[in-house]
C-alpha positions as a printed Julia matrix, in Angstrom:
831×3 Matrix{Float64}:
   0.0    0.01   -0.08
   1.33   3.35   -0.99
   1.13   5.93    1.86
   1.62   9.66    1.99
   1.29  11.51    5.24
   1.41  15.23    5.69
   2.25  14.51    9.34
   5.42  12.61    8.44
   6.52  12.34    4.82
   5.68  15.75    3.32
   6.17  18.32    6.06
   7.99  16.01    8.57
   6.31  17.85   11.45
   7.24  15.27   13.93
   7.05  15.42   17.57
  10.23  15.05   19.37
  11.21  14.1    22.96
  12.92  11.24   24.82
  13.0   10.73   28.66
  12.03   7.18   29.52
   8.68   7.18   31.61
   8.07   4.23   33.85
   4.72   2.89   32.8
   2.39  -0.2    33.56
   2.03  -1.04   29.92
   2.1   -3.3    27.04
   4.81  -3.31   24.26
   4.48  -4.83   20.79
   7.27  -6.07   18.65
   7.69  -7.97   15.44
   4.26  -9.68   15.07
   0.99  -8.04   14.84
  -0.72  -7.56   18.17
  -4.06  -6.25   19.2
  -3.86  -2.93   21.26
  -4.96  -3.31   24.87
  -8.54  -2.0    24.98
  -8.24  -1.21   28.61
  -5.73   1.47   27.7
  -8.05   2.99   25.19
 -10.67   5.52   26.01
 -14.17   5.64   24.43
 -16.7    8.41   24.37
 -20.07   8.44   22.65
 -22.69   8.59   21.34
 -22.21  12.32   20.54
 -25.26  14.04   19.0
 -26.83  10.59   18.58
 -30.04  12.21   16.91
 -28.0   13.78   13.9
 -29.62  12.82   10.68
 -26.52  12.8     8.64
 -23.07  11.88    9.57
 -20.42  14.43    8.73
 -18.97  12.28    5.86
 -22.56  12.45    4.27
 -22.4   16.3     4.13
 -20.32  18.57    1.97
 -18.67  19.92    5.28
 -17.46  16.67    6.74
 -13.92  17.51    7.3
 -14.82  21.06    8.92
 -17.33  19.44   11.26
 -14.83  16.83   12.53
 -11.94  19.29   12.73
 -14.14  21.66   14.9
 -14.86  18.84   17.29
 -11.26  17.55   17.42
  -9.91  20.19   19.99
 -12.58  19.19   22.51
 -11.72  15.52   22.08
  -8.09  16.37   22.62
  -8.65  18.24   25.81
  -7.66  16.79   29.05
 -11.19  16.38   30.47
 -13.15  13.43   31.78
 -16.31  14.24   29.92
 -17.76  16.23   26.98
 -21.25  17.92   26.67
 -22.76  17.93   23.28
 -26.17  19.67   22.55
 -26.78  19.57   26.33
 -25.99  15.98   26.85
 -23.0   15.01   28.83
 -20.87  11.94   27.87
 -17.87  10.58   29.78
 -14.74   8.94   28.62
 -14.6    5.3    29.7
 -12.24   2.33   29.04
 -13.04   0.78   25.66
 -12.99  -2.63   27.08
 -16.17  -1.9    29.16
 -18.04  -1.0    25.83
 -20.69  -3.46   24.88
 -22.7   -2.11   21.97
 -23.62  -2.73   18.29
 -24.22   0.31   16.29
 -24.62   3.73   17.8
 -26.12   7.0    16.6
 -24.18  10.24   16.04
 -20.37  10.11   16.53
 -18.05   8.16   18.78
 -14.33   8.47   19.46
 -11.39   6.61   20.77
  -8.47   8.11   22.42
  -5.22   6.52   23.45
  -1.67   7.66   24.32
   1.38   6.1    22.61
   4.89   6.32   24.05
   8.09   5.62   22.05
  11.68   5.48   23.15
  12.97   5.71   19.79
  11.97   6.46   16.13
   9.37   3.73   15.42
   7.58   2.57   12.28
   4.7    0.26   11.7
   1.13  -0.15   10.49
  -1.93   0.53   12.61
  -4.89  -1.48   11.4
  -8.41  -0.62   12.31
 -10.94  -3.51   12.12
 -14.71  -3.11   12.28
 -14.57   0.61   11.34
 -16.73   1.44    8.18
 -16.16   5.37    8.22
 -13.82   7.29   10.42
 -10.65   9.51   10.77
  -7.51   8.94   12.6
  -5.56  11.95   14.19
  -2.15  11.67   15.79
  -0.98  14.8    17.55
  -3.73  16.63   15.92
  -2.73  15.83   12.41
  -5.03  13.76   10.06
  -3.37  10.55    8.92
  -3.86   9.3     5.48
  -4.18   5.72    4.54
  -6.68   3.31    3.08
 -10.0    2.59    4.68
  -8.47   0.75    7.72
  -4.8    0.74    7.54
  -2.3    3.53    8.3
   1.47   3.45    8.19
   2.99   5.39   11.19
   6.26   6.89   11.67
   6.65   8.05   15.28
   9.44  10.01   16.83
  10.82   9.45   20.32
   8.1   10.95   22.51
   4.5   11.06   23.52
   1.74  10.86   21.07
  -1.98  11.16   21.28
  -4.15   9.25   19.03
  -7.78  10.27   18.25
 -10.07   8.01   16.08
 -13.39   9.76   15.23
 -15.71   6.97   14.27
 -18.67   7.92   12.02
 -20.02   4.54   11.12
 -19.55   1.21   12.91
 -21.88  -1.81   12.54
 -20.86  -3.47   15.67
 -18.59  -2.0    18.24
 -17.77  -5.49   19.71
 -15.98  -6.39   16.64
 -13.81  -3.31   16.59
 -10.08  -3.8    17.26
  -6.88  -1.98   16.68
  -3.67  -3.8    15.62
  -0.15  -2.56   15.34
   2.36  -4.35   13.02
   5.85  -3.06   13.63
   8.16  -2.61   10.54
  11.05  -4.43   12.21
  11.78  -6.09   15.68
  13.2   -2.76   16.85
   9.98  -0.7    16.3
   8.11  -0.73   19.61
   5.13   1.42   20.84
   3.69   1.42   24.31
   0.08   2.4    25.23
   0.09   4.45   28.35
  -2.59   5.5    30.74
  -0.36   8.05   32.48
  -1.48  11.69   32.32
   2.27  12.75   32.2
   3.7   13.48   28.73
   7.08  14.35   27.41
   7.83  17.88   26.1
   7.23  18.14   22.39
   8.39  20.5    19.66
   4.9   21.45   18.94
   4.45  22.75   22.44
   7.56  24.8    22.22
   6.7   26.47   18.96
   3.02  26.55   19.07
   2.26  27.58   22.64
   0.66  31.06   23.14
   3.38  33.74   23.54
   3.11  37.46   24.38
   4.97  38.92   21.52
   4.37  42.67   22.44
   3.03  44.52   25.52
   2.71  48.0    26.77
   1.16  49.65   29.86
  -0.8   52.85   30.11
   0.92  56.02   31.73
  -1.46  55.61   34.72
  -1.05  51.88   34.86
  -4.87  51.4    34.74
  -4.81  49.61   31.34
  -2.52  47.64   29.35
  -2.31  45.87   25.98
  -0.84  42.47   25.12
  -0.26  40.86   21.78
  -0.44  37.05   21.83
   0.76  34.87   19.07
  -0.02  31.16   18.65
   0.54  28.59   15.82
  -1.24  25.49   14.92
  -1.42  22.71   12.17
  -4.33  24.6    10.77
  -2.43  27.93   10.26
   0.83  26.28    9.51
   3.45  29.08    9.01
   1.02  31.82    9.72
   0.64  32.85   13.37
  -2.71  33.61   14.94
  -2.46  36.92   16.63
  -4.75  38.59   19.25
  -4.41  41.98   20.5
  -6.3   42.97   23.67
  -6.84  46.04   25.88
  -7.27  45.16   29.52
  -7.77  46.78   32.75
  -5.87  46.55   35.92
  -7.98  43.62   36.94
  -6.84  41.82   33.85
 -10.41  41.97   32.32
 -10.69  42.36   28.48
 -12.11  45.7    27.66
 -11.41  45.81   23.89
 -10.19  43.28   21.26
  -8.87  44.36   17.89
 -10.86  42.28   15.4
 -10.45  44.23   12.03
  -6.74  43.86   12.0
  -3.71  43.78   14.14
  -2.35  47.12   15.24
   1.43  48.12   15.58
   3.38  50.97   17.1
   0.95  51.38   19.92
   1.41  54.29   22.12
  -0.64  56.09   24.88
  -1.53  59.75   25.04
   0.05  61.43   28.05
  -3.32  62.63   29.28
  -4.58  59.0    29.66
  -7.39  59.51   27.2
  -6.38  57.77   24.01
  -4.58  54.87   22.51
  -2.82  55.48   19.22
  -1.68  52.76   16.81
  -0.74  52.03   13.14
  -3.06  49.89   11.18
  -2.74  49.24    7.44
  -0.82  52.53    6.98
  -3.33  54.54    8.92
  -2.6   56.08   12.37
  -5.72  55.46   14.41
  -6.83  57.07   17.72
  -8.89  54.89   20.08
 -10.78  56.52   22.94
 -10.04  54.69   26.08
 -13.4   55.49   27.64
 -15.98  54.84   24.89
 -13.77  52.97   22.34
 -14.74  55.24   19.47
 -12.09  55.3    16.78
 -10.64  58.38   14.67
  -8.17  58.33   11.87
  -5.34  60.79   12.57
  -3.35  60.31    9.36
  -3.18  58.05    6.37
  -0.56  56.87    3.74
   1.96  56.3     6.37
   3.8   53.44    4.79
   7.3   53.18    6.17
   6.38  55.06    9.39
   7.52  53.65   12.87
   8.79  54.56   16.28
   5.83  56.81   17.28
   6.03  58.74   20.59
   3.94  61.59   21.98
   5.83  64.85   22.25
   2.78  66.48   23.93
  -0.85  65.91   24.21
  -1.51  67.17   20.66
   1.8   66.24   18.91
   3.49  62.86   17.86
   7.07  62.5    16.74
   7.94  59.49   14.64
  10.37  58.06   12.04
   9.42  57.73    8.41
  11.45  55.99    5.77
  11.33  55.94    1.99
  12.79  53.0     0.05
  14.86  53.8    -2.93
  13.08  53.47   -6.32
  13.14  50.11   -7.84
  16.19  49.68  -10.19
  15.67  47.55  -13.25
  19.22  48.03  -14.43
  21.36  45.03  -15.57
  24.08  46.14  -13.21
  24.55  47.55   -9.77
  27.2   50.09   -9.12
  28.08  49.85   -5.47
  28.28  53.2    -3.61
  30.07  51.76   -0.61
  30.49  48.8     1.7
  26.97  49.09    3.19
  25.45  48.97   -0.32
  25.37  45.24    0.0
  22.51  45.59    2.49
  19.12  45.43    0.9
  18.06  48.6     2.85
  21.2   50.63    2.45
  19.59  53.17    0.04
  16.54  53.49    2.2
  16.3   57.05    3.75
  14.63  57.73    7.09
  13.91  61.06    8.84
  12.17  62.34   11.74
   8.73  63.99   11.52
   6.13  65.59   13.81
   2.31  65.08   13.42
  -0.26  67.53   14.83
  -3.15  65.28   15.97
  -5.79  68.07   15.49
  -5.17  69.13   12.01
  -3.14  65.87   10.81
  -0.5   68.13    9.38
   3.02  66.65    9.39
   6.24  68.6     9.31
   9.79  67.18    8.84
  12.2   67.65   11.81
  15.28  66.35    9.96
  16.35  66.57    6.31
  19.25  65.8     4.1
  20.79  62.8     2.2
  21.79  61.0     5.46
  19.1   59.15    7.5
  18.32  60.36   10.93
  17.05  58.2    13.87
  14.89  59.25   16.76
  16.55  58.73   20.08
  14.23  60.5    22.53
  12.05  63.61   23.22
  12.05  66.13   26.02
   9.01  68.3    25.61
   9.62  70.15   29.01
  12.82  71.63   27.27
  11.33  71.72   23.92
  14.01  69.28   22.54
  14.23  66.24   20.21
  17.22  63.98   20.37
  18.37  62.28   17.11
  21.4   60.48   15.71
  22.87  60.01   12.29
  25.87  58.54   10.57
  28.52  61.15   10.11
  28.75  60.23    6.46
  26.86  57.96    4.12
  28.5   54.61    3.29
  31.4   55.03    5.61
  34.3   52.76    4.9
  35.16  51.95    8.54
  34.97  48.95   10.82
  33.81  51.45   13.5
  31.58  54.03   11.84
  31.01  57.33   13.65
  27.63  58.55   14.74
  26.67  62.08   15.43
  24.34  62.77   18.38
  22.31  65.95   17.75
  19.55  67.92   19.55
  16.74  69.87   17.84
  15.14  72.77   19.53
  11.58  72.7    18.43
  10.82  76.24   18.8
  13.86  77.7    16.84
  14.63  74.69   14.61
  18.12  75.08   15.68
  20.26  71.79   15.36
  23.06  71.35   18.0
  25.64  68.58   17.91
  26.38  66.73   21.19
  29.4   64.92   19.59
  30.62  62.36   17.15
  31.16  58.95   18.51
  32.19  55.41   17.83
  30.67  52.41   19.36
  27.4   54.44   19.92
  24.21  52.3    20.57
  21.37  54.45   21.98
  20.66  57.7    23.97
  17.95  58.83   26.25
  17.32  62.08   28.12
  18.11  62.27   31.83
  16.49  65.64   32.55
  18.9   68.14   31.1
  21.52  65.46   30.49
  21.73  62.38   28.28
  22.12  58.78   28.97
  24.22  56.97   26.42
  24.73  53.24   25.94
  27.92  52.48   24.04
  31.06  50.29   24.14
  34.07  50.66   26.61
  35.94  52.83   24.06
  33.12  55.54   24.0
  34.68  59.02   23.98
  38.3   58.04   24.14
  37.8   55.03   26.37
  35.85  56.7    29.11
  34.33  53.35   29.96
  37.39  51.14   29.98
  38.02  49.01   32.99
  40.88  46.93   31.45
  44.71  46.88   31.58
  46.21  49.38   29.07
  47.59  46.62   26.8
  44.15  44.91   26.38
  41.82  45.73   23.59
  38.15  46.28   24.6
  35.26  44.36   23.3
  32.76  47.08   22.33
  29.87  44.65   22.3
  30.09  44.93   26.11
  27.46  47.72   26.5
  28.26  50.44   29.09
  26.29  53.18   30.5
  27.33  56.9    30.24
  26.01  60.25   31.23
  26.77  63.11   28.76
  26.63  66.56   30.59
  27.26  70.2    29.55
  25.74  69.69   25.97
  27.96  66.59   25.3
  31.23  68.31   26.41
  31.67  66.01   29.45
  31.0   62.28   30.12
  30.76  60.3    33.16
  31.06  56.34   33.02
  28.4   54.89   35.24
  28.93  51.15   34.87
  32.75  50.65   34.67
  32.51  48.53   37.95
  29.27  46.92   36.91
  30.0   43.5    35.2
  26.74  43.19   33.51
  26.39  44.35   29.87
  23.91  47.27   29.41
  21.19  46.5    26.83
  17.76  48.1    26.53
  17.35  51.52   28.31
  14.26  53.5    29.38
  14.29  56.53   31.69
  11.67  57.22   34.34
  10.17  60.79   34.84
  12.53  61.33   37.78
  15.74  60.65   35.65
  16.29  57.15   37.04
  16.87  54.43   34.41
  15.22  51.05   33.87
  17.9   48.94   32.13
  17.65  45.41   30.81
  21.21  43.81   31.09
  23.01  40.7    30.21
  24.23  39.26   33.42
  26.08  36.02   32.82
  23.42  33.78   31.15
  20.44  35.73   32.48
  18.8   38.97   31.26
  17.46  40.81   34.25
  16.05  44.32   34.91
  17.93  46.89   36.88
  16.99  50.27   38.23
  19.8   52.82   38.06
  19.41  55.56   40.7
  20.78  58.67   39.12
  21.08  60.64   42.37
  22.81  57.79   44.31
  24.71  56.55   41.13
  23.9   52.86   41.85
  22.33  49.9    40.37
  19.49  47.88   41.95
  18.38  44.64   40.7
  14.52  44.22   40.4
  12.96  40.98   41.63
  11.08  39.86   38.62
  11.37  36.08   39.54
  12.52  35.5    35.82
  15.88  34.42   34.31
  15.14  36.17   31.04
  13.14  39.42   30.78
  12.04  39.48   27.22
  10.13  42.75   27.17
   8.92  45.45   29.39
   6.89  48.69   29.64
   6.47  51.01   32.35
   3.96  53.61   33.77
   4.53  57.27   34.32
   2.73  57.83   37.6
   4.4   58.34   40.95
   4.21  54.6    41.9
   5.79  53.22   38.83
   4.55  49.99   37.59
   6.38  47.7    35.24
   4.62  45.27   32.93
   7.06  42.64   31.78
   7.18  39.16   30.18
   9.85  36.49   30.36
  10.87  32.85   31.17
  13.25  30.86   33.44
  15.34  27.98   32.14
  12.64  25.53   33.17
   9.38  27.72   33.09
   7.58  28.88   30.07
   6.48  32.39   29.46
   4.9   34.45   32.19
   3.44  37.95   32.26
   4.08  40.04   35.42
   3.52  43.41   37.04
   6.21  44.74   39.15
   5.92  47.65   41.55
   9.29  49.46   41.67
   8.97  51.14   44.99
   8.16  47.69   46.71
  10.39  45.77   44.34
   7.89  42.95   44.27
   6.15  41.27   41.23
   2.83  39.46   40.78
   1.74  36.97   38.28
  -0.79  38.21   35.63
  -0.69  35.42   32.95
   1.07  32.05   32.64
   1.48  30.01   29.51
   2.09  26.78   31.6
  -1.46  25.74   32.25
  -2.39  26.72   28.79
   0.19  24.61   26.85
   2.28  22.58   29.26
  -0.16  20.82   31.67
   0.96  17.47   32.74
   4.24  17.83   30.82
   7.46  16.52   32.19
  10.17  19.25   32.06
  13.76  18.05   32.26
  15.66  19.0    35.58
  18.41  21.57   35.62
  21.64  21.68   37.43
  24.22  24.47   37.6
  27.78  23.24   36.58
  30.87  25.45   36.72
  34.42  24.64   36.54
  37.86  26.63   36.85
  39.85  26.65   33.63
  43.57  26.39   33.35
  43.98  30.2    33.7
  42.1   30.2    36.97
  38.92  31.69   35.67
  35.62  30.31   36.45
  33.62  29.08   33.48
  29.95  28.81   34.05
  27.39  26.34   32.58
  24.38  24.3    33.18
  23.21  20.75   32.61
  19.64  19.69   31.53
  18.93  16.09   32.7
  16.19  14.03   31.15
  13.26  13.14   33.47
  13.32   9.69   35.04
  16.84   9.03   33.87
  18.23   5.7    34.87
  21.61   6.82   36.17
  22.79   3.31   36.51
  23.22   3.16   32.78
  25.31   5.24   30.35
  23.57   7.9    28.22
  24.49  10.11   25.26
  25.1   13.8    25.75
  25.18  16.99   23.77
  27.41  19.9    24.35
  26.29  23.43   23.13
  27.95  26.75   23.02
  28.14  29.92   21.08
  31.61  31.46   21.83
  30.9   34.81   20.25
  30.26  38.01   22.18
  27.12  37.04   23.95
  26.37  34.14   26.35
  23.88  31.41   25.69
  20.87  32.65   27.85
  18.43  30.71   30.05
  15.37  30.98   27.81
  12.85  28.19   28.3
  12.78  27.69   24.63
  14.25  29.28   21.49
  16.05  28.35   18.3
  18.11  25.82   20.16
  15.6   23.87   22.54
  17.75  22.47   25.42
  14.8   21.11   27.19
  13.65  19.26   24.03
  16.93  17.66   23.44
  16.88  16.49   27.13
  13.37  15.12   26.52
  14.72  13.3    23.69
  17.16  11.38   25.95
  20.28  13.5    25.93
  21.99  14.99   28.91
  22.8   18.5    27.61
  25.64  20.65   28.85
  25.53  24.39   28.0
  28.81  26.1    28.48
  29.8   29.69   28.48
  33.29  30.03   27.35
  35.7   33.13   27.66
  34.78  36.09   25.42
  31.09  36.65   26.19
  29.64  39.83   27.72
  27.94  39.78   30.94
  30.88  38.56   32.93
  32.91  41.82   32.98
  35.08  43.7    30.51
  38.24  41.57   31.09
  36.27  38.28   30.37
  34.67  39.77   27.15
  37.81  41.38   25.88
  39.51  38.04   25.43
  37.09  37.64   22.4
  39.25  40.29   20.48
  41.79  38.85   18.05
  41.31  35.36   19.51
  38.95  33.63   17.08
  38.47  30.52   19.2
  41.81  30.24   21.09
  40.42  30.66   24.65
  36.93  29.38   23.64
  38.17  26.14   22.23
  40.21  25.41   25.31
  37.28  26.18   27.58
  34.95  23.88   25.63
  37.36  21.01   25.69
  38.27  21.44   29.41
  34.51  21.89   30.18
  33.52  18.77   28.4
  36.19  16.76   30.32
  34.98  18.27   33.67
  31.47  17.54   32.63
  32.28  13.9    31.94
  34.02  13.65   35.28
  31.08  15.14   37.12
  28.45  12.97   35.5
  29.6    9.39   35.23
  26.32   8.21   33.63
  27.27  10.11   30.45
  28.86   7.79   27.89
  32.14   9.61   26.99
  31.99   7.71   23.65
  28.64   9.17   22.74
  28.98  12.94   23.18
  27.99  15.31   20.38
  28.6   18.98   19.98
  26.95  21.79   18.04
  26.8   25.47   17.7
  25.55  28.15   15.31
  27.01  31.1    13.54
  30.24  31.9    15.67
  29.21  28.63   17.33
  29.25  26.87   14.04
  32.68  28.14   13.47
  33.71  26.85   16.81
  32.33  23.34   15.88
  34.34  23.38   12.84
  37.43  24.71   14.63
  37.11  22.14   17.46
  36.93  19.26   14.94
  40.53  20.32   13.91
  41.73  20.35   17.46
  40.13  17.38   19.39
  38.48  13.9    18.95
  36.62  14.16   22.25
  33.35  14.42   20.32
  31.65  11.61   18.41
  29.49  13.73   16.13
  29.26  17.55   15.38
  26.76  19.85   13.95
  27.67  23.38   12.67
  24.81  25.59   11.57
  25.67  28.66    9.44
  29.35  28.27   10.64
  32.3   30.24    9.38
  35.04  28.06    7.7
  37.24  30.92    6.26
  37.64  34.17    8.21
  38.65  36.06    5.09
  35.6   35.19    2.86
  33.3   35.88    5.9
  35.0   39.16    6.53
  34.64  40.19    3.05
  31.25  38.6     1.88
  29.1   38.5     4.89
  26.82  41.6     5.1
  28.14  42.6     8.5
  31.41  40.55    8.39
  33.81  43.49    8.33
  31.83  45.07   11.01
  31.84  42.2    13.33
  35.46  41.56   12.67
  36.13  45.14   13.59
  35.83  43.76   17.16
  36.63  40.01   16.76
  39.7   40.96   14.57
  40.36  44.4    15.84
  43.13  46.25   13.82
  43.76  42.91   12.05
  43.26  42.38    8.41
  44.15  39.71    5.72
  47.1   41.89    4.67
  48.58  42.78    8.08
  47.83  39.58   10.04
  47.76  36.7     7.64
  48.41  34.29   10.42
  45.31  35.16   12.34
  43.14  34.84    9.14
  44.65  31.42    7.95
  45.57  29.65   11.27
  42.17  30.19   12.67
  40.17  29.25    9.58
  39.0   25.75   10.03
  39.22  24.89    6.28
  42.92  25.46    6.33
  43.16  22.63    8.78
  40.26  20.32    7.32
  42.72  17.4     7.02
  42.87  17.1    10.83
  39.18  16.53   11.12
  38.2   12.94   12.38
  34.77  13.58   13.79
  31.65  13.1    11.65
  30.04  16.41   10.78
  26.74  17.93    9.64
  26.81  21.22    8.19
  23.35  23.06    8.14
  22.83  26.37    6.44
  20.15  28.57    4.97
  20.79  29.12    1.19
  19.87  32.79    1.41
  22.05  33.61    4.38
  23.37  37.25    4.14
  25.16  37.22    7.52
  27.3   34.16    7.08
  27.05  33.26    3.43
  26.26  29.65    2.59
  29.67  29.45    0.77
  31.28  28.98    4.29
  29.57  25.57    4.63
  30.1   24.8     0.97
  33.88  25.52    1.32
  34.07  23.11    4.4
  31.96  20.47    2.58
  34.21  20.6    -0.36
  37.31  20.29    1.77
  36.01  17.33    3.77
  34.44  15.55    0.86
  37.74  15.66   -1.06
  39.44  14.39    2.08
  36.88  11.46    2.17
  35.71  12.6     5.57
  32.35  11.75    7.06
  30.38  14.91    6.33
  26.73  15.83    5.34
  25.37  19.15    4.07
  21.88  20.21    4.35
  20.67  23.5     2.82
  17.26  25.24    3.82
  15.91  26.71    0.7
  14.8   30.49    1.18
  16.18  30.54    4.74
  18.44  33.3     5.95
  20.84  33.07    8.99
  18.08  31.73   11.25
  15.43  29.26   10.62
  12.05  30.91   11.53
   9.18  29.29    9.53
   7.27  26.72   11.39
   7.69  23.86    8.78
  11.27  24.58    8.41
  11.96  24.97   12.05
  10.39  21.5    12.81
  12.34  19.98    9.97
  15.62  21.62   11.27
  15.1   20.5    14.71
  14.27  16.94   13.41
  17.37  16.79   11.18
  19.66  17.69   14.2
  18.04  15.11   16.53
  17.92  12.47   13.87
  21.59  12.97   12.88
  22.61  12.65   16.63
  20.4    9.6    17.03
  22.14   8.03   14.1
  25.62   8.78   15.35
  25.21   8.64   19.12
  22.47   6.13   19.64
  23.26   3.88   16.73
  19.75   4.55   15.54
  19.91   5.64   11.8
  16.28   4.9    11.01
  14.95   8.49   11.58
  17.84  10.08    9.48
  17.36   7.56    6.83
  13.51   8.23    6.7
  14.19  11.79    6.02
  17.2   11.75    3.75
  17.78   8.12    2.24
  15.57   8.71   -0.66
  16.92  12.23   -1.71
């Protein structure tokens, strides 16, 4: 029988997970066996008086699909048209034919990729769903391909002549293919949960803290790569006051008088009355407008960009290094809108784009920045910070700076976030002979119209990130602090930092009120807890829970345990890390492990999920070690400065040393079954490590750099990133750095099997970096695989590609570290 399943063969949207759950259950091996009816739940009849079954109507699929979520729900009963039916063991059912619909539900556990055929006997008309996806087969037989994890099967029966004759059989493809029926409510973490769960993607709180807005995003099989987005206005009791139905707004801001909400929708700027919810259009044709902020009650300042006219020429004459960027010729300026008349006036002009930094209506000022010159041929382009007097239209310069990031008013002075070298090294906390890493953000205060600067964070090891300023001049700052991203309050009068008690490892986004008793609305996660929404009172430094995604998407889900694991390297420096341990792990046996790192200028943060889902890998049976090698920000300037001109020197040593220390600490990890992986700079590290050590048994590099020179010259931002990573070093004055640290020049030393992954449209690290390494390893007859993702850039975002990408990585490690090639072969053996 030929079989094609969208759940497996077409889109490969397979659930993944892998901790072993102890179950009182029944396993099935090479011969056909009937599934244990006592472990199958039955419900029905549902709507027994229906005249036509769904399959007898032109809307059959829609009818069943609408019922499916209620059947999937973790509830003991279901009410249909006022009649309540309860789930009960299938072996207790003694009936012939029944009216309406009936359904069977059972949970399948697998401990490896398993294939086989599920045969349904006695069913005349019905549909089988696994993990919510319709299975395609003939009338009674379905070929299954189940990844390591927990799977929920729902059988919607529309026509059965005799329920006493209904049975389900599973025939494994080989003797290694096993499934187990489980009655446990506990399930292992899945890829769908991590990607599809409701997530607050945007938030903002009103100036008086009495209302707030959240934008919640979810995905599903039905919407595929398209997110379902809901924007809601709520009061301080968390009650929904207004839901945006006609479209999803963006650039949401609050009027300072607490009367209105202003937002952009389909190129129109709308004003919503917060009391009666009436809507007024303030301006139209605002394509390219963004970054709106109220200057006063009747005026709004914003940025407005205009793309260059489309050029149909056969050639492109480059105007400078930045001209490789698709947006390089886009011009952006700052404008002001009068909300009463809808008249707009320009606040900046000229051939160079201006960025809006901040406004100070009390002083009648607007703070802006712009590049000193267009298409600067520099690894550290200069930015000029300027101040516009609204009344006189006079533009004053506060200075020209390198390493500039952002600026905000602090009453009559200006906060600046920039690197340690800002304003002739004002923020350096390093030995004189040590080059700073200017990705390590520092906080400064510019005074006297930019003439003087005070470094505020020289002795503060955390790297300064997102900055907002309260009405009293104090600053709310999101920082990188080792592998966390907490919120701090900087007290301007006392010149000190105070950590706010959010209860989160990672603060993703935050908004604050402008009343005396400042409230902060924030969202974030911990390493082991999914996203939460909280309100924090700054004066009390206490937060309260507003919303939690865990009961919505992770009920009865086993989350791997987490342990901190630090070691001291050979230079006497503590290298931090953490270890994810599969649930119910049998520590009397040996288990495979994965080592993950980045190694670039930022640490691997403790988010619950993300592009690299550590909890999912652990749920798939791997002990996961995340190491933070030398060179990352958030550990102090000296630690981050060692990233400069190193290109893996310290990093590689830390990863190798850390892996040995990890193996010594965790004796149940099989030292012969350790894989390693990283992406971007981490992908470079994977390639480099393969030339230096054989401690790993399989390696994956996503979007890695194989040749420092080609990355420096071809990556859109290669020459800029190299301005720090290879500071003052170029291919012509430091040939040794560029050749000795390029993995492809040492490809003959590679002995570890390697999988190279890359988006074929990557502009950051061009796909040629993986192609170069693949060519070298192939010609050397090394064990290497290359997978390109069509249309993907540096990161894999689309839902279908993300699932396939996650599957590919786990399938490769299963093949190399578990001696289980079946999953990999099912995905790629027929290419």
